[in-house]
Structures are given as structure tokens and as C-alpha cells.
C-alpha positions as semicolon CSV with decimal commas, in nm:
position;residue;x (nm);y (nm);z (nm)
1;M;7,268;-4,854;3,655
2;F;7,128;-4,657;3,362
3;E;7,076;-4,288;3,297
4;T;6,754;-4,104;3,238
5;K;6,694;-3,734;3,191
6;E;6,537;-3,697;3,534
7;K;6,773;-3,903;3,750
8;E;7,012;-4,191;3,773
9;L;6,845;-4,511;3,888
10;E;7,008;-4,795;4,073
11;L;6,891;-5,135;3,966
12;Q;6,958;-5,416;4,208
13;S;6,966;-5,663;3,919
14;R;7,219;-5,641;3,640
15;S;7,001;-5,885;3,446
16;L;6,723;-5,627;3,411
17;Q;6,940;-5,351;3,264
18;I;6,864;-5,452;2,909
19;V;6,484;-5,468;2,952
20;M;6,414;-5,159;3,162
21;P;6,418;-4,922;2,863
22;Q;6,169;-5,151;2,687
23;Y;5,951;-5,161;2,997
24;R;5,945;-4,781;3,017
25;M;5,877;-4,750;2,645
26;H;5,584;-4,992;2,669
27;T;5,445;-4,786;2,957
28;Q;5,417;-4,492;2,722
29;L;5,326;-4,682;2,406
30;F;5,014;-4,805;2,584
31;D;4,890;-4,444;2,593
32;N;4,989;-4,390;2,230
33;A;4,812;-4,709;2,118
34;I;4,478;-4,606;2,270
35;A;4,507;-4,232;2,198
36;D;4,190;-4,083;2,049
37;I;4,008;-4,419;2,025
38;T;3,638;-4,348;2,075
39;G;3,423;-4,550;2,313
40;V;3,239;-4,706;2,019
41;D;3,558;-4,798;1,834
42;A;3,716;-4,935;2,152
43;L;3,468;-5,224;2,132
44;K;3,482;-5,287;1,758
45;R;3,612;-5,617;1,626
46;L;3,709;-5,703;1,271
47;Y;3,483;-5,969;1,121
48;D;3,390;-6,069;1,477
49;V;3,716;-6,262;1,505
50;T;3,962;-6,012;1,650
51;N;3,990;-5,883;2,002
52;H;3,885;-5,524;2,056
53;F;4,092;-5,242;2,206
54;V;3,936;-5,280;2,549
55;W;4,020;-5,650;2,568
56;M;4,378;-5,593;2,449
57;A;4,432;-5,303;2,689
58;G;4,274;-5,498;2,975
59;N;4,496;-5,796;2,902
60;M;4,804;-5,571;2,912
61;V;4,696;-5,424;3,246
62;N;4,633;-5,775;3,379
63;T;4,976;-5,893;3,262
64;R;5,145;-5,610;3,455
65;Y;4,942;-5,681;3,768
66;W;5,031;-6,048;3,741
67;L;5,403;-5,974;3,714
68;A;5,380;-5,714;3,991
69;N;5,217;-5,973;4,219
70;I;5,493;-6,223;4,139
71;L;5,744;-5,958;4,252
72;G;5,562;-5,886;4,578
73;V;5,324;-5,600;4,493
74;E;5,003;-5,659;4,687
75;D;4,767;-5,440;4,479
76;Q;4,530;-5,658;4,273
77;D;4,383;-5,609;3,927
78;P;4,023;-5,492;3,980
79;N;3,932;-5,665;3,651
80;N;4,122;-5,987;3,710
81;E;3,820;-6,211;3,647
82;L;3,774;-6,058;3,300
83;F;4,134;-6,094;3,185
84;K;4,329;-6,349;3,391
85;D;4,517;-6,617;3,201
86;A;4,448;-6,425;2,876
87;K;4,084;-6,529;2,910
88;A;3,913;-6,515;2,570
89;L;3,704;-6,215;2,480
90;D;3,340;-6,267;2,569
91;P;3,109;-6,051;2,352
92;N;2,841;-6,073;2,623
93;V;3,057;-5,915;2,898
94;N;3,051;-5,548;2,990
95;Y;3,418;-5,452;2,991
96;P;3,563;-5,142;3,159
97;E;3,622;-4,826;2,958
98;L;3,961;-4,750;2,805
99;N;4,010;-4,449;3,031
100;D;3,962;-4,667;3,341
101;L;4,212;-4,919;3,205
102;K;4,458;-4,636;3,133
103;Q;4,439;-4,523;3,496
104;Q;4,490;-4,880;3,617
105;W;4,780;-4,921;3,373
106;H;4,967;-4,626;3,517
107;R;4,893;-4,727;3,874
108;V;5,032;-5,078;3,833
109;S;5,314;-4,970;3,601
110;S;5,454;-4,736;3,865
111;Q;5,430;-5,005;4,134
112;L;5,585;-5,270;3,909
113;Y;5,866;-5,035;3,809
114;D;5,957;-4,988;4,174
115;A;5,945;-5,366;4,229
116;L;6,169;-5,424;3,926
117;L;6,421;-5,170;4,057
118;K;6,433;-5,353;4,393
119;A;6,448;-5,708;4,252
120;T;6,782;-5,883;4,292
121;D;6,939;-6,127;4,050
122;E;6,894;-6,397;4,315
123;E;6,522;-6,323;4,347
124;L;6,478;-6,320;3,970
125;A;6,659;-6,654;3,936
126;A;6,404;-6,817;4,168
127;P;6,205;-7,090;3,994
128;F;5,863;-6,984;3,873
129;N;5,650;-7,228;3,678
130;F;5,469;-7,053;3,397
131;G;5,357;-7,375;3,235
132;M;5,520;-7,358;2,895
133;G;5,733;-7,667;2,925
134;V;5,981;-7,545;2,662
135;A;6,316;-7,720;2,711
136;F;6,528;-7,414;2,629
137;I;6,338;-7,168;2,854
138;E;6,425;-7,186;3,221
139;E;6,107;-7,117;3,414
140;N;6,208;-6,849;3,661
141;K;6,103;-6,495;3,752
142;L;6,357;-6,333;3,521
143;N;6,227;-6,517;3,218
144;M;5,873;-6,434;3,330
145;V;5,966;-6,064;3,301
146;G;6,079;-6,133;2,945
147;M;5,766;-6,329;2,861
148;C;5,544;-6,049;2,995
149;L;5,730;-5,787;2,790
150;D;5,693;-6,010;2,486
151;R;5,319;-6,032;2,549
152;E;5,300;-5,654;2,573
153;S;5,491;-5,616;2,245
154;Y;5,247;-5,851;2,075
155;L;4,942;-5,664;2,205
156;L;5,088;-5,323;2,119
157;G;5,141;-5,448;1,764
158;Q;4,782;-5,573;1,752
159;M;4,653;-5,237;1,873
160;G;4,872;-5,056;1,620
161;L;4,723;-5,266;1,341
162;M;4,370;-5,220;1,477
163;R;4,420;-4,841;1,479
164;R;4,494;-4,846;1,107
165;A;4,216;-5,095;1,028
166;L;3,963;-4,863;1,197
167;G;4,090;-4,558;1,007
168;Y;4,299;-4,400;1,283
169;E;4,644;-4,254;1,241
170;G;4,923;-4,503;1,308
171;M;5,054;-4,537;1,663
172;K;5,315;-4,278;1,747
173;Y;5,640;-4,344;1,925
174;D;5,644;-4,007;2,102
175;M;5,779;-4,028;2,455
176;K;5,702;-3,795;2,747
177;D;5,971;-3,694;2,994
178;D;5,722;-3,668;3,280
179;I;5,642;-4,042;3,282
180;N;5,944;-4,176;3,468
181;Y;5,844;-4,538;3,527
């Protein structure tokens, strides 16, 4: 159980207590990372070697859909073919707009939040092969939650750096009380 300003939430899993604040912070940092990015800048790459904002945002949305599906959410990523398995950026593809990805982000984030609240420690301990083959990482659903949050942290950092490289103000860490997932 943990406290928020709006209500007390009951987690079924004690294992998730430590990551739920990070999950909720990432939900909001996504908005902060893409704030004020113009449509033109959303597709800019540095030296044609970096990913652009749209690809990074789309990959984050896809990661949340993937985890949500693992935890039983049936809603599917409408852009799965563009982003699944961290598919490399294709400069010849027409990607969705940032605003569309933002709407999808909040849709899946709310659904995934509810699924995380309902997940039990037993369900999270269930084996789940994510193909890393690292001896010290047990491949189960709980560690998949951690890996997904790590991926989000990486992409948020990339977007924060890209903001500065394109002349935007640095990403803010402002949080909104009305986003409660």
C-alpha cells in the first residue's frame, strides 16, 4: 500500500511497491519530454544517426502496450508494426504525430496501471522469457516490469538530451496531481 494525494491504493503485489512511484513519474515525464516540440523538430535526427522524438515516443508507447499485454490487457498498440521489438528507425516510414502518440500513451498507461495494481506476486513470479539469457536475471514477469521501466528511463534521457541539442529548454520534472496513474 502507498499513499497519494488523491487516494490510498491497494497493490496486490508487495514486490511492485518500490517501482510504482517510478511508473507514475514516467507517465508524466513523457509529457514533459515532448512538451512544445514542433512537428518539424519531432522528426529531426542528429547527424542522421540518432532516433527522432517520434520514434522514441512511439517505442515508449509500444513498450507499455507490450507490458500491458503480458499482464492481460487486451488493447493493442495501433502502431505495433512500426515499433515492436524496438524496430530500428526507418527514415522512409511515415510515423504518427507526437500528439497521437501522447494520446495512446495515456490510454495504455491508465490500463497498465490498473493491471499492475491487480497483479499478484505469484503472477509476477511466473516465468516469462524475454530472451536476454543473463545468468543473474531471472526471466519472469516481475523482472520484465523492471526491464520496461529501465527502457523508459533510457528513452526519457535520450529525449531530454535531444531537447537540449535542438535548442529547447531542458525537460522539467513538474508533476500534475490530476494524472493519477
